[in-house]
C-alpha positions in Angstrom: 38.1 -62.9 26.6 41.7 -61.6 26.4 40.4 -58.0 25.8 38.0 -58.2 28.7 40.8 -59.4 31.0 43.0 -56.5 29.9 40.4 -53.9 30.5 39.6 -55.5 33.9 43.3 -55.3 34.8 43.6 -51.6 33.9 40.5 -50.7 35.9 41.8 -52.6 39.0 45.1 -50.9 38.7 43.5 -47.4 38.6 41.3 -48.2 41.6 44.3 -49.4 43.6 46.3 -46.3 42.9 43.3 -44.1 43.9 42.9 -46.0 47.2 46.6 -45.7 47.9 46.5 -41.9 47.5 43.5 -41.6 49.7 45.2 -43.6 52.4 48.2 -41.3 52.4 46.0 -38.3 53.5 46.1 -37.3 57.2 43.3 -38.7 59.4 41.9 -35.2 59.9 41.8 -34.5 56.2 40.1 -37.8 55.5 37.4 -37.2 58.1 36.7 -33.7 56.9 36.4 -34.9 53.3 34.0 -37.6 54.5 31.9 -35.0 56.3 31.8 -32.8 53.2 30.6 -35.6 51.1 27.8 -36.4 53.5 26.7 -32.7 53.5 26.3 -32.5 49.7 22.6 -31.8 48.7 20.6 -34.8 47.6 18.0 -32.8 45.7 19.3 -33.9 42.3 19.6 -37.5 43.1 17.5 -40.1 41.3 17.2 -42.4 44.2 15.8 -41.8 47.7 18.9 -42.7 49.6 22.7 -42.7 49.3 24.2 -45.3 47.1 26.7 -47.7 48.3 30.1 -47.0 46.6 31.6 -50.3 47.6 31.7 -52.8 44.9 32.3 -56.4 45.4 35.0 -58.0 43.4 32.5 -60.4 41.8 30.6 -57.4 40.4 33.5 -55.9 38.5 33.3 -56.3 34.8 30.4 -57.2 32.6 27.8 -55.3 30.6 26.1 -53.6 33.6 29.4 -52.6 35.2 30.7 -50.7 32.2 27.3 -49.1 31.5 27.3 -47.7 35.0 30.7 -46.1 34.3 29.4 -44.6 31.1 26.4 -42.9 32.7 28.5 -41.8 35.7 31.1 -40.2 33.5 28.5 -38.2 31.5 26.7 -37.0 34.7 23.3 -36.8 32.9 20.4 -38.6 34.5 18.3 -38.4 31.4 20.7 -40.8 29.6 19.9 -43.6 32.0 16.9 -45.8 31.2 14.0 -45.2 33.5 13.0 -48.2 35.5 9.3 -49.0 35.6 7.7 -47.7 38.8 10.6 -45.5 39.7 9.8 -41.7 40.0 12.0 -39.3 38.0 14.4 -36.9 39.6 12.7 -34.0 41.5 14.2 -30.6 41.7 13.3 -28.7 44.8 11.8 -25.2 44.3 12.9 -22.5 46.7 10.1 -21.4 49.0 10.6 -17.7 48.1 9.7 -18.5 44.5 6.2 -19.4 45.5 5.5 -15.8 46.5 5.7 -14.2 43.1 3.7 -11.5 41.2 1.3 -14.2 39.9 -0.7 -14.2 43.1 -2.0 -10.6 42.8 -2.6 -11.2 39.1 -4.7 -14.2 39.9 -6.7 -12.3 42.6 -7.3 -9.5 40.0 -8.6 -12.0 37.5 -10.8 -13.6 40.1 -12.4 -10.2 40.9 -13.4 -9.7 37.3 -17.1 -10.3 36.7 -18.0 -13.4 34.7 -19.0 -12.4 31.1 -21.1 -14.4 28.8 -20.7 -13.6 25.1 -24.3 -14.5 24.4 -25.7 -12.2 27.2 -27.5 -9.0 26.2 -25.7 -7.1 29.0 -22.3 -7.4 27.3 -21.3 -4.4 25.3 -20.6 -5.4 21.6 -17.7 -2.9 21.5 -16.1 -4.7 24.5 -16.3 -8.0 22.6 -14.6 -6.3 19.7 -11.8 -5.1 21.9 -11.2 -8.6 23.5 -11.5 -10.4 20.1 -8.5 -11.9 18.2 -6.0 -9.6 16.6 -6.2 -8.7 13.0 -4.4 -10.9 10.5 -2.4 -9.7 7.5 -4.6 -8.8 4.6 -4.2 -7.9 0.9 -6.5 -4.8 1.1 -7.7 -2.2 3.4 -11.3 -3.5 3.5 -10.3 -5.9 6.3 -9.4 -3.1 8.7 -12.4 -0.8 8.1 -14.4 -2.0 11.1 -11.4 -1.4 13.5 -10.0 1.8 12.0 -11.7 5.1 12.7 -9.5 6.8 10.1 -10.7 4.5 7.3 -14.3 4.9 8.4 -14.0 8.7 8.1 -12.3 8.4 4.8 -15.3 6.5 3.5 -17.6 9.2 4.8 -15.7 11.7 2.7 -16.2 9.5 -0.4 -12.6 8.2 -0.7 -12.2 5.1 -2.8 -10.0 2.9 -0.6 -9.6 0.3 -3.3 -7.3 2.8 -5.2 -4.9 2.8 -2.2 -4.3 -0.9 -2.6 -2.7 -0.4 -6.0 -0.1 2.0 -4.7 2.9 0.5 -2.9 3.3 1.8 0.6 0.1 3.8 0.7 -2.0 1.3 2.7 0.6 1.2 5.5 0.8 5.0 5.5 -3.0 5.3 5.8 -3.3 2.8 8.6 -0.6 4.7 10.6 -2.5 8.0 10.4 -4.4 9.6 13.1 -7.4 11.4 11.5 -7.7 14.2 14.0 -4.0 14.9 14.1 -2.9 14.2 10.5 -5.9 14.5 8.2 -8.1 17.3 9.7 -5.4 20.0 9.3 -5.0 19.1 5.6 -8.8 19.3 5.1 -8.9 22.7 6.7 -6.1 23.9 4.5 -7.8 22.6 1.3 -11.2 24.1 2.2 -9.5 27.4 2.8 -8.2 27.3 -0.7 -11.7 26.9 -2.1 -11.9 23.1 -2.5 -15.5 22.1 -2.1 -16.3 19.5 0.6 -17.8 17.1 -2.0 -14.4 17.2 -3.8 -12.4 16.1 -0.9 -13.1 12.4 -1.6 -11.8 12.8 -5.2 -8.8 14.7 -4.0 -7.6 12.1 -1.4 -8.4 9.3 -3.8 -6.1 10.7 -6.4 -3.4 12.0 -4.1 -3.2 10.4 -0.6 0.5 11.1 -0.3 -0.3 14.8 0.3 -1.1 13.8 3.9 2.6 13.3 4.5 3.6 16.8 3.2 4.1 19.5 5.7 1.5 22.3 5.6 4.3 24.9 5.5 5.5 23.5 2.1 2.0 23.5 0.7 1.5 27.1 1.8 4.7 28.1 0.1 3.5 26.6 -3.2 0.2 28.4 -2.9 2.0 31.7 -2.2 4.0 31.1 -5.4 0.9 30.9 -7.5 -0.5 34.0 -5.9 2.8 35.8 -6.6 2.3 34.9 -10.3 -1.0 36.8 -10.2 -3.2 33.7 -10.1 -6.5 34.6 -8.4 -7.8 32.8 -5.4 -10.6 31.3 -7.5 -8.0 30.0 -10.0 -5.9 28.5 -7.2 -9.0 26.8 -5.8 -9.9 25.4 -9.2 -6.3 24.1 -9.7 -6.3 22.4 -6.3 -9.8 20.9 -6.9 -9.1 19.5 -10.4 -5.4 18.7 -10.3 -4.6 17.1 -6.9 -1.0 16.5 -7.9 -0.3 20.1 -8.7 0.4 21.0 -5.0 2.9 18.1 -4.8 5.2 20.0 -7.2 8.0 22.1 -5.6 8.1 25.8 -6.4 11.1 25.2 -8.8 9.3 22.5 -10.6 6.1 24.6 -11.0 8.1 27.4 -12.4 9.8 25.2 -15.0 6.5 23.7 -16.1 4.8 27.1 -16.5 7.9 28.5 -18.2 7.8 25.6 -20.7 4.2 26.3 -21.7 4.9 30.0 -22.1 8.0 29.5 -24.2 6.8 26.6 -26.4 3.5 28.3 -27.4 4.6 31.9 -27.1 2.0 32.7 -24.5 1.6 35.9 -22.5 1.2 35.9 -18.7 -2.6 36.1 -18.9 -2.7 33.3 -21.5 -0.7 31.1 -19.2 -3.0 31.7 -16.3 -6.0 31.1 -18.6 -4.7 27.8 -19.9 -3.7 26.5 -16.5 -7.0 27.5 -14.9 -8.9 25.9 -17.7 -7.0 22.6 -17.6 -5.0 22.4 -14.4 -3.8 18.9 -15.3 -1.8 20.3 -18.2 1.3 21.4 -16.2 1.3 18.1 -14.2 1.3 15.8 -17.2 4.4 14.4 -19.0 6.2 17.0 -21.1 7.0 14.3 -23.6 3.3 13.8 -24.2 2.7 17.5 -24.8 5.8 17.8 -27.1 4.8 14.7 -29.2 1.2 16.1 -29.7 2.6 19.5 -30.5 4.9 18.0 -33.1 2.0 16.1 -34.7 -0.2 19.2 -34.8 2.5 21.3 -36.4 4.3 18.9 -38.7 1.8 16.1 -39.5 -1.5 18.1 -39.5 0.1 21.3 -40.9 -1.1 23.9 -38.4 0.9 27.0 -38.1 2.5 28.1 -34.7 -0.3 30.7 -34.3 -3.0 28.2 -35.1 -1.4 25.7 -32.7 -1.5 28.4 -30.0 -5.2 28.9 -30.7 -5.8 25.2 -30.4 -4.1 25.2 -27.0 -6.2 28.2 -25.8 -9.5 26.8 -27.1 -9.0 23.0 -26.6 -6.1 22.2 -24.2 -7.2 18.6 -23.8 -6.1 18.1 -27.4 -2.5 18.1 -26.2 -3.1 15.4 -23.7 -4.9 13.0 -26.1 -3.4 9.9 -27.7 -1.3 11.0 -30.7 -2.4 8.1 -33.0 -6.1 8.9 -32.5 -5.9 12.6 -33.2 -3.8 12.1 -36.3 -6.3 9.5 -37.6 -9.3 11.8 -36.9 -7.6 14.8 -38.6 -6.8 12.7 -41.6 -10.5 11.7 -42.0 -11.7 15.3 -41.3 -9.3 17.0 -43.6 -8.9 14.5 -46.5 -12.2 12.7 -46.6 -14.7 15.3 -45.3 -12.7 18.2 -47.0 -12.6 20.4 -43.9 -10.1 23.2 -43.9 -7.8 24.2 -41.0 -9.9 27.3 -40.4 -13.1 25.2 -40.1 -11.4 22.9 -37.6 -10.2 25.9 -35.6 -13.8 27.0 -35.0 -14.5 23.7 -33.3 -11.2 22.1 -32.4 -12.7 19.5 -30.1 -13.8 17.5 -33.1 -10.2 16.4 -33.7 -10.5 14.5 -30.4 -13.5 12.5 -31.7 -12.8 9.0 -32.8 -12.9 8.0 -36.4 -15.4 5.2 -35.6 -17.9 8.0 -34.6 -17.2 10.4 -37.5 -17.2 7.9 -40.4 -20.7 6.4 -40.0 -22.4 9.7 -39.4 -20.7 11.5 -42.2 -21.4 8.6 -44.7 -25.1 8.5 -43.6 -25.4 12.3 -44.2 -23.7 11.9 -47.6 -26.2 9.2 -48.5 -29.0 11.6 -47.6 -27.3 14.5 -49.4 -27.0 16.5 -46.2 -23.2 16.5 -45.8 -22.9 20.2 -46.1 -20.4 21.8 -43.6 -20.0 25.3 -45.1 -21.7 27.9 -43.0 -22.2 30.2 -46.0 -24.3 27.5 -47.8 -27.9 26.3 -47.2 -28.6 23.2 -45.1 -25.5 23.8 -43.1 -24.5 21.1 -40.5 -22.3 22.3 -37.7 -19.4 20.2 -36.6 -20.5 20.3 -33.0 -24.0 18.9 -33.9 -22.3 16.2 -36.0 -20.5 14.6 -33.1 -22.6 15.7 -30.1 -25.3 13.7 -28.5 -26.5 10.1 -29.0 -27.6 8.5 -32.2 -31.2 9.4 -31.5 -30.2 13.1 -31.1 -28.2 13.0 -34.3 -31.0 11.4 -36.3 -33.6 13.9 -35.0 -31.6 17.1 -35.1 -29.2 16.6 -38.0 -30.2 13.8 -40.3 -34.0 14.5 -39.9 -34.8 10.8 -40.0 -35.5 7.9 -37.7 -33.1 5.9 -35.6 -34.2 2.7 -37.3 -33.2 4.0 -40.7 -29.7 4.9 -39.3 -29.4 1.5 -37.7 -30.3 -0.2 -41.0 -27.6 1.9 -42.7 -25.0 0.8 -40.1 -25.6 -2.8 -41.0 -24.5 -2.1 -44.6 -21.2 -0.3 -43.6 
């Protein structure tokens, strides 16, 4: 009770001092202040009429009295508890805000004809346009129905699933305009000699060429022509090696120079090798150098013989090193084939040992393992590894497939 009495005394003292200062004002000032208070807007008031500011002495103090001071000091009507049946505060809206741009918009919507999604008179394309937006997807297949560019890529035979594996390519493809970005590249490639049925393969392998300027592509073609490549050879290179045109002129020159220096090729031989296997200059130099080392050092071919292998079977230098070394070991040490015999059909070195071994052993069992062209019953190396098992049994072994299959069970 003593604390309540002390607080009541402090409040009474502050009220008395405030009343004393207001009484000291001139009469004119007090009247003008009263008029100003009466003219304040009431739009933010929570009650319909003005509140009486006079407080009886009996009402000073107590729980309700101090709670009214708390809400009044914060000035937030939302802090006060809402009395049941009492309407919340209403904020007046200016009359000029009612006349906004929404009225013409509503009139425009009202003028639109009523459309029924199940009606046959509604255009399906219109329904597609007003449909929900596309969500994020993990592949390009979700956007084919809405993208004209993707649809035309499919008509060309492009495998869109390959684009999903390359980071950044799907976003690049979706941002392209087919008429503006793709058709000029198609006209450029067809002018080089790329057949229309090869365009799908080309863009599947190298979609990033669509972001290369045509001027740069023309400069690279001009470089090949300056090196005396014919137009037919340039067209073959572009058709079979889509990444070749992505190389800068300097990089092209380094790759061609590497082949010429490593294998001691002439200009015509360089053009022959590149036109026969256009992928050769675009592959990793480490792969070519590793296979070259294996052919020279592990297989024992001379530099001149290595050059002949490159000219006659350039794919040998892009094969897996372990497989070609394993095949050569079986051909040379088990089948007793010399280097000169292998040079006549170098592609046999690219044949897996699992194909060579059963066919050679079957011929050895039949007594027909004769690979010397100067002796009777000669079996060519090409016939040994070409064709299916049925072709091998009919043309080389001169026996039935069932006999060969029975032999395979004993191996």
